[in-house]
C-alpha positions, 0 to 999 in steps of 0.5 A: 056372612061374606058372600063366597063370589069375593072369596074367589075373586080373592083367591085367583088374584092370588094367584095371577100375581104371585105367577105372575111376579113368579115368572118375573124372578125365574125370567130374572135368574135365568139371565144373572145365570146366563151371566154367571156361564159366561163368566165362568167361560171367560175365566176358564172355570172347570169343565165340569163346573161350567156344564153344572152351571149351564144344567142350572140355567136351561132349568131356570129357562124351562121353568118361564113358559111352564110360569106363562102356562101357568099363568095365562090360565089362571087369567082367563080364570080370574078374567071369566070370572070378572066377567061373569059376577058385573054384579061386583062391580062396585066392590074393593074386590073387584077391582083389586082382580080387575088391577092385577088383570092389567097387570099381568097382562104384561106378562103375557104374548099380545096373542094370547091375551086378546 
């Protein structure tokens, strides 16, 4: 039977990858929405439509810090697991988890990762 520690590492790695991707998507969505609001204003669209688009923009902006907070928690959890499970260092899943942490590090503020 497979080692349950490997299964945990796989699951936590998936969480880190998903949250890093989610954060990127929300940031991209917010940028696109910002451009859309500016275009609506420039084109002289109805004030109601502009307000609605600004609400969507604000919702996108609110999701980024929430996603970042979740990513930081998942990042720390996976990093702690990898520190404890040093005996699995040679397994592919351990190495994949380590790569996922390195990729996710770019999504986190520098001070919080150290």
